[in-house]
N, C-alpha and C positions, 0 to 999 in steps of 0.2 A: 754449516750447510743445512742441518735440520731446522735450525731457527729461521733461516732464510726461506725455506720451503713453507714453513708454518706461517710466516708473515705474508708470503705471496698468496697462500690459500685464504687467509683471513681477508686480504685485500679483495680477492675475487668474489668471495661470499658477500662482503660489504657492498661491493660495486653492484652485484646482481640485485641485492635487496634494495639498494637505493634506486636502481633503474626500475625495478618493479613498482616501488612506491610512486615514482615519478609518473609511470604509465597510468596507475590508478587515479592519481590526481588529474591527469590530462582527461581521462574519461569523465570524471566527476565534473570537470569544468565545462564539458559539453552540455551540461544541464544549466540552462541560462534563463534568467527572468524574462528575457525578450521572447524566447520560444514558448515558455510557459504561458505568457500573456497572449501570444498569437493563437495558440491552441484554445485557450479558455474563452477568448472573445468570440470564437465560433461556437464552441461547445455549450456555452451558457448564454447564447443569444436567443432572442425571441423566435428565431427560425425553428428551434428545437422544442418549442412549446412546453417547456418544463419537464420533458423527458419522463412522463409518467409511464410506469410499466404497462404494457399491453396496448399502448396508443401509437399513433403515427409519429409522435415525438420520439418515442423510444426507438422506432424503426430508423429514423434519421440518425440517432445517436449510435446505434450498433453498426450501421454502415459507415459512419464517419470513422469509428475505431478500426473496423476491418480495413478500410482504405488506407488508413495511416500505417498499420502494421505491414500490409502488403508493400507499401511504398518504401518502408525502411528495411525490408528484407527479413522481418521477424515471421517465423512460420506460424501456420494455423495450429491451434492447440488441441483440437479434437482429433481423434484417431482416424476419422473418415476424411480428413483433409479440410474440414470446415473450421471457420473461426467462431461458429455459433454452437451453443448448446441449447437446443430447443426444449422448452418445458411448459407444462401446464400446472399452475399452482393455484391454491385457494387461500384467499385472505381471511382475516378474522371475521368478516361479515358473511363469509360463505360464498363470495363471488369467485368464479373461475377466471383466471387470467392466463392468456397465452403470451409467453414472454421468452426472452433469450438472455443467456449469459454469453459474454464474449471471451474467447480464450486465445491467447498467443503464447508461443513457446520457443524457448532457446534451449537446445539440447546441450547437455554437459559433455565432458570428455571422459575421463576415467571413472567418474562416479555418476554417470548419467542416469542410473536407475533411481537415484535419490533426487527428490524434487523440493525446491523452495517455492511456495505459492505466495505471490504478492497480490493483494486484493484491494479494490475500491468499488464502491457501488456506482453504476452508471446512471441510475434512475433518480428522479426527484418527484415532487408531488403534483406537477402539472399545472393546470389552470383551475383557479378557484375564484368564484365571484367575478368572473370575467378578467381576472388579472393573472398574468403568467408568472409563475414562480421559477425563476431561472436557475436557482441553486448554484450560484457561482462558487461558493465555499462548500456547500453541501450537495453533492460531493464532486462538483466540477474540479475543485482544487486537487483532490485525490486522484481523479481520473487523469488529468494532464500530468501530474507528477509521475504516475505509472508510465505514461507514454514516453516521457523523457528518460526515465530509468531504463526502459527497454531499449531505447535508442543508444544509450551509453553502453549497455552490455553488448548489443549487436555490433557496435563499432569495435569493441574489444575483441570480439570473436573474429571479426573480419581481419584484424591485425594479428591473429594467432594467439590472442590472450583470452580466449573464451573461458567461461566458468567450468569448473570441474563437475559440479552438480548442475542438473537442469533447473530451469526457472519457468514456472507457469505464471503468466500475467493474466489474472482472472478478474474480469470486470463483471461483477454480479448485478443482476437486476432485481427488482421487487424488494429491495432493502426497506424502502419506505412502507411496504405492505406488511412488514413483519420479518425481515431477514430471510425472505423466502428463496432468493437466488442462491445464497450461500448454503442454506439447508439443502436445497435440491442438489447442489454440487457434492456436498459431503455424503448425501444419500446415494448419489449416482456418480461417483468419482471417475474421471477420465484416467487419472493416475492413482495407483493404490495409496490409500491413506497410510498404510503401514510404511510406505517409502517416502512419505511427505515429512520433511525434516522440520519445517517451521512454516508459520504464516506471518507475514508482515501486512497489516491491514491499515489502510490510509483513508481516514474519513474526517474531512474538514481540517486542512492545514494552511489555509490562506489568510486567516484573520488574526486579530488580537482580542482577547476577552477583557472584561472590565478589571480583572485582577492584575493585569500586566500592562496597563496603558503606559506606565512610566518605564517599564522594563520589558520590552517586547521580544527580546532575544531568548525565547523559550519555546518549549514544546511539551505537552503532556504525553507521557508514556504510561500505558496501562497494560498490566499483565505480564511484563517482561520476565519477572522472576517467579511467577506462580507455578509453572511446570518445569522450568529449566533455569538453573543458575548460570549455565553456560550461555544461554541466550542473553540474559541480562548482562553478563560480563562482556560478551562480544559487542553488544550495543553501547555500553559505557566506553569501551576502548575505541570504537569507531568515532564516537563523538569527541573524545579527548584527543585522538590522533589527528582528526581531519576537520572538525566543524566548530566545536566550541559553543553549542547552545546550552542554555540552562535547562536541565531536565527536571520537570516537575512531576512528582509521583503521587500527588495528593489524592488523585482519583483511583489509585490502585485499590483503595478501600471503597467498596461500593456504597458504604453508609455515609461517606463524606457528603455534607449538604451542599446543594447548588441552588441558585435562584433561577427558576425557569418558569415561563408562562405565568408570571405574576405571583409565584409563591415559592417558599423554600421546601425542598424535598431531597430525599436521598438520591445521589447522582445515578447509581446503578449503571454507569457507562460500561462496566465490564461485561454486561449482558446485552448492550444496546447497539452493537455493530457486528459486522460479519465475521470477525475473528472468533466470536463465541462458538460457532458451530465447529470450528477446528479444535478449539480447546475442549469441547465436549467429546471429541474423538481422540483426546490425549496428545494433541499436536501443540507444541508450545507456540505462543503467538505474542506479538506486540501490536497494540492499537495506538496509532499516532493521531493526535487530536489537538486542536487549538482551543477547545472549550466553546461553549455556545456564546451567542451575542444577541443584540437586540433585533437582528435581521434573520435569526434562525427560523426556518420554515415560514418565511414571509416573502412577498414580492420584491422586497428591498435588498435581498441577498444577491447583489449584482456585481459585475466584473470590475467596475471602477473602485470598489471598496476593498479589493484584494491587495494585500501587501506583497508585491511580487518579489522583492529582494528577499524577504523572509521566506516566501514560498520556495524560492530557489535554495536557500540554505537548508531548510527542512528536508527538501527533496534529496539534496546531496547527502544528508545524514542517512536517509533510508537506503540510498545507493551504496554508501560505504558499509553499512550494516549488512546488506545483502551480499556484497562482495566478500566480506569476511566469512559469512555463513557458507557460501557455495564453494569457497576455495580452501577452507581449512581442511586439515588432514582427517580429523575425527568428526563424526556426526555429533550434533548437539546432544548432550546427555540429558535424560529426564531425571528429575528428582525421584527418589524412591518413596513409595507410600504417600504420594501427594493426593489429597482428596480434592477433586475438582469441585469448586464452589457451585452450589445449586442456584438456579435462576429463581426458585420459589422462596 
């Protein structure tokens, strides 16, 4: 009799686990290349005038994002009920810029005080020499990926399968001016940094670089194991269980050389996107990146050059990683006595 009860319990546990995995897969499959493409063809169009921080193009971009989150039922992320975090920042040339971060929020259940922050930068470099820089990859790809991830999570919540921890979808501005939007947020956090469990930062995930032309099933991950082995292990498991991308860690070393702007130089990608301001505050982070290409910071970074099936796959990896982080029992552990690498 005891053996029979044991078998029944094992069957119930296995059935529940299988059903939970099926639901996660269903939500991930709601992230589609068709929807990513639809979003990006608007977001990286000439209408948005290159989305330079502090310009009319940025205003169009932030309102596009606000309207999207309102339409999908994702709440405003600011405590005053707004989707916007207004800021005045100063660039390296001493110019004052009035700009906005966009914040959307899904509250967790039993661990709601703990927050996962997912970031991408909403801005680009605008118009130069009369030509619009649409930034389809940089960082339109990360922006639309976040939109689809948020939609997948809100569908899960509406089905009663919402995250245990809360998720802040933080679209930062003025990244191209010197990571100013992410710095402003970490200097003026809406949710305590002490309760921020991790940052997943998405900056350029829609293209293939010259090193992977023949093997495009890849993504660069930077920083996953710098502050937390747990974060690295969760990321690896998410990829192994659900996606199957080739994870390339070569740029985890900031001194690895890269050919950019006509010369070889140290990549320093670890310091060059918005995750860095979270890392500086001892928050473990992953930077998702496809590498640079010939259209980087050029008017030719356009929507028709995006690999949408690959963008879908990479976005699903980030969703699965986020799912594991927000639903695990224990908060991601930090390494002991880890020295945060200096930007200098």
